[in-house]
N, C-alpha and C positions, 0 to 999 in steps of 0.2 A: 282602674287602679289595680296594681299588682300587690298581692300579699304574700309574704314569706311565711312558711309554716315554722314555728319555733319548735326546737327539740328540747324537751325537758330531761335533764339529767339528774333528777331528784333521787333521793334515797328510797328504797322500797318500803312500802307500808303494808299493813294488813295484820294478820295474826301469826305470831311466831310460835313454833312448838319444837322443843328440844327433848332429846332422850339420852340418858347416860349410856355409855357403851357397855358397862358391866352390870350395873344394878338396875337398869331400866327405869330410873327415877325420872320423872317428867317435870319440865319447867315450861311454862307457856304464858302468853300474854300479848297485848296489842302493841303494834309499832306504828308510829306516826312520824314519818320522816326520820329525823335524827334522834328523837326521844323514844325510849322503849321502857315499858314497865312490865316486868315478868313476875310470876308467882309460881312457887313450886307446890307439890302436893302436900307439904307440911305447913303451908301458909306463909313461908318466908317470902319477902318481897325483894326483888332485884331491880334496881333502876340503872339505866345505861344509856349510852349514846352510840351512834353509828357515824363513822367518818369515811368519806370516799377518798381513796388513795389515788395516786397518779396512774396506776396500771388498771384502773376500773374495778379493783377489788374494794371491799368495804371492811373496815376494821371496827369490831364491836368491843365495847368495854362495859362491864356490869359490876356493881358493888351492892352488897346488902347492908343492913343496919348494923351488923356485927363486925364489919370490916373485911369480910371475905370478898374475893373478886374472881371474876371469870373474864377472859378475853380471848379473841380469836378473829378469824377472817371469814369472809363470805363472798360469793359471786352469784351468778344467775341461777346456779343449780342448787345451792344450799349453803349452810353455815357450819363451821367447825370451831368449837370453843374448847378451852382447856382451863381448869381451875388451878388453884395454887397447890393442890395435892397431886396434880398430874392426871386427874380424871378427864376423859375426853367426852364432850357432848356434841352430838350431831343434830342439826335442825333444819327446818325448812319453813317457808311462808305458806299459809293457807289462803 
């Protein structure tokens, strides 16, 4: 019997860590497929999703309980997010 090896094109999982570009504020948390739960150093929780796009980039969208949002894109090397005030966040998977 001949078996074909399946290629999994799932979303990355692991531990995400973001750092603000100006104020060095940190946001971190676990990612499991398309569901992501982040927490910042002040205890605010951010819940989000990851969606794979046609060009193999991944679009991330996060929202906290106060209605604030962060969104951006990522690839194999890292993730770049921007919040509604224009602050940039750069991150990576551990």
